[in-house]
C-alpha positions as CSV (number, residue, x, y, z in Angstrom):
1,X,-28.0,7.0,22.4
2,X,-24.8,7.8,24.0
3,X,-25.6,5.3,26.8
4,X,-26.2,2.6,24.2
5,X,-22.8,3.3,22.6
6,X,-21.0,3.1,25.9
7,X,-22.7,-0.3,26.9
8,X,-20.9,-3.5,26.1
9,X,-23.8,-6.0,25.9
10,X,-25.1,-4.9,22.4
11,X,-21.7,-5.7,20.9
12,X,-21.5,-9.0,22.7
13,X,-24.8,-9.8,21.2
14,X,-23.5,-8.9,17.8
15,X,-20.7,-11.4,18.1
16,X,-23.2,-14.1,19.4
17,X,-25.4,-13.5,16.4
18,X,-22.4,-13.8,14.2
19,X,-21.5,-17.1,15.9
20,X,-25.0,-18.5,15.3
21,X,-24.8,-17.5,11.6
22,X,-21.4,-19.1,11.2
23,X,-22.5,-22.3,13.0
24,X,-25.5,-22.7,10.7
25,X,-23.3,-21.9,7.6
26,X,-20.7,-24.5,8.6
27,X,-23.4,-27.1,9.0
28,X,-24.9,-26.6,5.5
29,X,-21.7,-25.7,3.5
30,X,-21.0,-29.4,2.7
31,X,-24.3,-29.7,0.9
32,X,-23.1,-27.2,-1.6
33,X,-19.9,-29.1,-2.2
34,X,-21.9,-31.9,-3.9
35,X,-22.2,-29.8,-7.0
36,X,-19.6,-27.1,-6.7
37,X,-16.0,-27.1,-5.7
38,X,-14.8,-25.3,-2.5
39,X,-12.8,-22.6,-4.2
40,X,-15.5,-21.8,-6.7
41,X,-18.0,-21.8,-4.0
42,X,-16.0,-19.2,-2.1
43,X,-15.4,-17.2,-5.2
44,X,-19.1,-17.0,-6.1
45,X,-20.0,-16.3,-2.4
46,X,-17.6,-13.4,-2.0
47,X,-18.3,-12.1,-5.5
48,X,-22.0,-11.8,-4.7
49,X,-21.2,-10.2,-1.3
50,X,-18.9,-7.7,-3.0
51,X,-21.6,-6.8,-5.5
52,X,-24.1,-6.2,-2.6
53,X,-21.7,-4.0,-0.6
54,X,-20.7,-2.1,-3.8
55,X,-24.4,-1.4,-4.5
56,X,-25.2,0.1,-1.2
57,X,-21.9,1.3,0.2
58,X,-19.5,1.6,-2.8
59,X,-19.1,5.3,-3.0
60,X,-18.8,5.6,0.8
61,X,-16.1,2.9,1.0
62,X,-14.1,4.5,-1.8
63,X,-14.2,7.9,-0.3
64,X,-13.0,6.6,3.0
65,X,-10.2,4.6,1.5
66,X,-8.9,7.6,-0.4
67,X,-8.0,9.4,2.9
68,X,-6.0,6.5,4.4
69,X,-2.9,4.5,3.4
70,X,-3.3,1.0,1.9
71,X,-1.2,-0.5,4.7
72,X,-3.9,0.4,7.2
73,X,-6.7,-1.8,5.7
74,X,-4.9,-4.3,3.6
75,X,-3.4,-6.6,6.3
76,X,-6.6,-7.2,8.1
77,X,-8.4,-7.9,4.7
78,X,-5.7,-10.3,3.5
79,X,-5.8,-12.1,6.9
80,X,-9.6,-12.6,6.6
81,X,-9.5,-13.8,3.0
82,X,-6.7,-16.3,3.9
83,X,-8.7,-17.5,7.0
84,X,-11.8,-18.3,4.8
85,X,-9.7,-19.8,2.1
86,X,-7.9,-22.2,4.4
87,X,-11.2,-23.0,6.4
88,X,-13.2,-24.0,3.4
89,X,-10.6,-26.1,1.8
90,X,-10.0,-27.8,5.1
91,X,-13.7,-28.8,5.3
92,X,-13.2,-30.7,2.1
93,X,-10.2,-32.5,3.4
94,X,-11.1,-33.5,7.0
95,X,-14.0,-33.8,9.3
96,X,-16.1,-30.7,10.3
97,X,-15.5,-31.4,14.0
98,X,-11.7,-31.2,13.6
99,X,-12.0,-28.0,11.6
100,X,-14.4,-26.6,14.2
101,X,-11.9,-27.3,17.0
102,X,-8.9,-25.8,15.2
103,X,-10.6,-22.8,13.6
104,X,-11.9,-21.7,17.0
105,X,-8.5,-21.3,18.4
106,X,-8.0,-17.5,17.7
107,X,-8.6,-17.2,21.4
108,X,-5.0,-18.6,21.8
109,X,-3.4,-16.7,19.0
110,X,-5.1,-13.3,19.2
111,X,-3.7,-12.2,22.6
112,X,-0.2,-13.3,21.6
113,X,-0.4,-11.4,18.2
114,X,-1.9,-8.4,19.8
115,X,1.0,-8.2,22.2
116,X,3.5,-8.5,19.4
117,X,1.8,-5.9,17.2
118,X,0.9,-3.3,19.8
119,X,4.1,-4.0,21.9
120,X,2.1,-4.4,25.1
121,X,2.2,-6.9,27.9
122,X,0.5,-10.3,27.5
123,X,-2.8,-10.3,29.3
124,X,-2.0,-13.1,31.9
125,X,-5.6,-12.8,33.3
126,X,-6.9,-14.4,30.2
127,X,-4.8,-17.6,30.4
128,X,-7.2,-19.5,32.6
129,X,-10.0,-18.8,30.3
130,X,-7.9,-19.8,27.3
131,X,-7.1,-23.1,29.0
132,X,-10.8,-23.7,29.8
133,X,-12.0,-22.9,26.3
134,X,-9.3,-25.1,24.7
135,X,-10.2,-28.0,26.9
136,X,-13.9,-27.6,26.2
137,X,-13.3,-27.4,22.4
138,X,-11.3,-30.6,22.6
139,X,-14.1,-32.5,24.4
140,X,-16.7,-31.1,22.1
141,X,-15.0,-31.8,18.8
142,X,-12.9,-34.9,19.4
143,X,-15.6,-36.5,21.7
144,X,-12.9,-37.7,24.1
145,X,-10.8,-39.2,21.3
146,X,-7.6,-37.8,19.6
147,X,-7.2,-35.4,16.8
148,X,-5.3,-36.7,13.7
149,X,-2.9,-34.3,12.1
150,X,-3.1,-34.1,8.3
151,X,-3.3,-31.4,5.5
152,X,-6.8,-30.6,6.5
153,X,-5.9,-30.0,10.1
154,X,-2.8,-27.9,9.1
155,X,-5.1,-25.7,6.9
156,X,-7.6,-25.3,9.7
157,X,-4.8,-24.3,12.0
158,X,-3.6,-21.8,9.6
159,X,-7.1,-20.4,9.2
160,X,-7.2,-20.0,13.0
161,X,-3.9,-17.9,13.0
162,X,-5.1,-15.8,10.0
163,X,-8.5,-15.1,11.8
164,X,-6.5,-13.9,14.8
165,X,-4.6,-11.6,12.6
166,X,-7.8,-10.2,11.0
167,X,-9.1,-9.5,14.5
168,X,-5.9,-7.7,15.7
169,X,-5.3,-5.7,12.4
170,X,-9.0,-5.0,12.1
171,X,-9.0,-3.4,15.5
172,X,-6.2,-1.1,14.4
173,X,-8.0,-0.3,11.0
174,X,-11.2,0.7,13.0
175,X,-9.3,3.5,14.6
176,X,-9.5,5.5,11.3
177,X,-12.2,3.7,9.4
178,X,-15.8,2.8,10.1
179,X,-17.2,-0.7,10.3
180,X,-18.8,-0.7,6.8
181,X,-15.5,0.2,5.2
182,X,-13.5,-2.4,7.1
183,X,-16.1,-5.2,6.3
184,X,-16.2,-4.0,2.6
185,X,-12.4,-4.3,2.2
186,X,-12.5,-7.7,3.8
187,X,-15.1,-9.0,1.4
188,X,-13.6,-7.5,-1.7
189,X,-10.0,-8.7,-1.0
190,X,-11.4,-12.2,-0.1
191,X,-13.2,-12.3,-3.4
192,X,-10.1,-11.4,-5.4
193,X,-8.0,-14.0,-3.5
194,X,-10.5,-16.9,-3.8
195,X,-11.2,-16.1,-7.5
196,X,-7.5,-16.1,-8.3
197,X,-7.0,-19.4,-6.5
198,X,-10.0,-21.0,-8.2
199,X,-8.8,-20.0,-11.6
200,X,-5.3,-21.5,-10.9
201,X,-6.2,-24.6,-8.9
202,X,-9.6,-25.8,-10.2
203,X,-11.3,-26.3,-13.6
204,X,-13.6,-23.7,-14.9
205,X,-16.9,-23.5,-13.1
206,X,-19.8,-25.3,-14.9
207,X,-22.7,-23.1,-13.9
208,X,-25.3,-25.6,-15.3
209,X,-24.1,-28.4,-13.0
210,X,-24.6,-26.4,-9.8
211,X,-27.8,-27.6,-8.2
212,X,-30.5,-25.2,-7.0
213,X,-29.8,-26.2,-3.3
214,X,-26.2,-25.2,-3.7
215,X,-27.2,-21.8,-5.2
216,X,-29.5,-21.3,-2.2
217,X,-26.7,-22.1,0.2
218,X,-24.3,-19.7,-1.6
219,X,-26.8,-16.9,-1.4
220,X,-27.3,-17.5,2.3
221,X,-23.6,-17.6,2.9
222,X,-23.1,-14.5,0.9
223,X,-25.8,-12.3,2.5
224,X,-25.8,-13.6,6.1
225,X,-22.4,-15.4,6.8
226,X,-20.5,-12.7,4.8
227,X,-22.2,-9.3,4.5
228,X,-24.1,-9.4,7.8
229,X,-21.6,-11.3,9.9
230,X,-18.6,-9.3,8.7
231,X,-20.4,-6.0,9.5
232,X,-21.4,-7.2,13.0
233,X,-17.8,-8.3,13.7
234,X,-16.5,-4.9,12.6
235,X,-19.0,-3.2,14.9
236,X,-18.0,-5.4,17.8
237,X,-14.3,-4.8,17.3
238,X,-14.9,-1.1,17.4
239,X,-16.0,-1.5,21.1
240,X,-14.6,-4.7,22.3
241,X,-11.0,-6.0,22.4
242,X,-9.7,-8.6,19.9
243,X,-9.1,-10.9,22.8
244,X,-12.8,-10.7,23.9
245,X,-14.1,-11.1,20.4
246,X,-11.9,-14.2,19.9
247,X,-13.3,-15.7,23.1
248,X,-16.9,-15.1,22.0
249,X,-16.1,-16.7,18.6
250,X,-15.2,-20.0,20.4
251,X,-19.0,-20.5,20.7
252,X,-19.1,-21.4,16.9
253,X,-18.4,-25.1,17.3
254,X,-21.3,-25.3,19.8
255,X,-23.8,-23.9,17.3
256,X,-22.2,-26.0,14.5
257,X,-22.9,-29.1,16.6
258,X,-26.5,-28.0,17.2
259,X,-27.2,-27.3,13.6
260,X,-25.4,-30.5,12.6
261,X,-27.8,-32.4,14.9
262,X,-30.8,-30.6,13.3
263,X,-29.8,-30.8,9.7
264,X,-27.5,-33.7,9.4
265,X,-28.7,-36.0,12.2
266,X,-25.4,-36.0,14.0
267,X,-25.4,-36.5,17.8
268,X,-23.1,-35.5,20.7
269,X,-21.8,-37.9,23.3
270,X,-21.7,-37.1,27.0
271,X,-18.1,-35.8,26.5
272,X,-19.3,-33.5,23.7
273,X,-22.1,-32.1,25.8
274,X,-19.7,-31.6,28.7
275,X,-17.3,-29.7,26.3
276,X,-20.2,-27.5,25.1
277,X,-21.1,-26.6,28.7
278,X,-17.4,-25.8,29.6
279,X,-17.1,-23.5,26.5
280,X,-20.3,-21.6,27.2
281,X,-19.5,-21.2,31.0
282,X,-15.9,-20.1,30.2
283,X,-17.0,-17.6,27.6
284,X,-19.6,-16.1,29.9
285,X,-17.2,-15.9,32.8
286,X,-14.5,-14.3,30.6
287,X,-16.9,-11.7,29.2
288,X,-18.2,-10.8,32.7
289,X,-14.6,-10.5,34.0
290,X,-13.5,-8.4,31.0
291,X,-16.6,-6.1,31.5
292,X,-15.7,-5.3,35.1
293,X,-12.6,-3.4,34.2
294,X,-14.2,-0.5,32.2
295,X,-17.1,-0.4,34.7
296,X,-14.7,0.4,37.6
297,X,-12.9,3.2,35.7
298,X,-15.4,6.0,36.4
299,X,-14.8,5.4,40.2
300,X,-11.3,6.6,39.9
301,X,-12.2,9.6,37.7
302,X,-13.3,12.1,40.4
303,X,-9.6,12.5,41.7
304,X,-8.2,14.1,38.5
305,X,-11.5,15.9,37.8
306,X,-11.4,17.7,41.2
307,X,-7.9,18.8,40.6
308,X,-8.8,20.0,37.2
309,X,-11.8,22.0,38.5
310,X,-9.8,23.5,41.3
311,X,-7.1,24.8,38.9
312,X,-9.3,26.2,36.2
313,X,-11.6,28.9,38.0
314,X,-8.8,31.3,38.9
315,X,-11.0,34.3,38.7
316,X,-13.6,32.9,41.0
317,X,-10.8,32.2,43.5
318,X,-9.6,35.7,43.3
319,X,-13.0,37.1,43.8
320,X,-13.6,34.9,46.8
321,X,-10.3,36.1,48.3
322,X,-11.2,39.7,47.8
323,X,-14.6,39.2,49.3
324,X,-13.0,37.5,52.3
325,X,-10.5,40.4,52.7
326,X,-13.2,43.1,52.5
327,X,-15.3,41.3,55.1
328,X,-12.5,40.7,57.5
329,X,-12.7,42.9,60.7
330,X,-8.9,43.2,61.1
331,X,-8.1,45.8,58.3
332,X,-10.8,48.1,59.6
333,X,-8.8,49.1,62.8
334,X,-6.0,50.9,61.2
335,X,-8.4,52.6,58.8
336,X,-10.3,54.1,61.7
337,X,-7.2,55.3,63.4
338,X,-5.9,57.0,60.3
339,X,-9.3,58.6,59.7
340,X,-9.5,60.1,63.3
341,X,-5.8,61.1,63.8
342,X,-5.6,64.0,61.3
343,X,-8.4,66.1,62.8
344,X,-7.0,65.9,66.4
345,X,-3.6,67.0,65.2
346,X,-5.1,69.9,63.3
347,X,-7.0,71.1,66.4
348,X,-4.0,71.0,68.6
349,X,-1.9,72.9,66.1
350,X,-4.6,75.7,66.0
351,X,-4.7,76.0,69.8
352,X,-0.9,76.4,70.0
353,X,-1.0,79.2,67.3
354,X,-3.7,81.1,69.3
355,X,-1.7,80.9,72.6
356,X,1.4,82.1,70.9
357,X,-0.6,85.1,69.6
């Protein structure tokens, strides 16, 4: 069990499962928009997910949150809610390919934000992978053309920045909270935020007008794209860095394109296929390179360990020294001389006394 917790590959698989779920959800979300508005779709989705988490983990989450300050979990939860809010509204304003490209850019923002929050050095080793992923995303989503900049693109870019914040602040929250609590706070805050925006910006929801297909999509998004995906992401962040998770999340447009081909009949050009191959290759290479650092750490461990073990057993060192002292032949010479000398002196003194008599 401990070996499983120390391994990295299960958590990489968790993020890949999350990416597949997100890709399928992005491909089918627009079907729901035919009978329900984006904000109400989000509100119902996160409301159902909040009810599920409250039913199974409500007491546990409340008990954990009582022992920490609000500032520990609120930033990451707000960032996640803002990210989904901007992303889903952007899907209604621009093409899914443009949104897929821009939303997958936390790989650029997460290392920078992590450097600012944690006051650490920027990981320069990640720059080549960032450039490779950005180039692959461009080829995949724009198909060799150009990206137009409008309200939808700006919202998608804001979603990317917010998601990077959710990864960085979520990593900090996981230092004192478990994955269930972090995922639960993200879902609940996202529900409150989306519900408030829906009440302010859109007309009241007409439940009878929502088609059964839309209800099915909302249930899928709530249970899998929200509850399961958020939980898997929190588990992965507890073991992997926010930069590694953001790199793995760039595979979402690849699976979005795949499911769009299966469900919507969309096809990729040669440039799009090349971009998908570049993304997959870059993510695999970055994950492998990042995994080599913790693997080489145990090789440097014996140096301090030997120093520690040599300093701790003081009693055994003293016993060994005394054993060596007792077994050494040098101290025995003076002991023999002292043992023989007194009798000889005593005999001579007796002879002198007899002669005097």
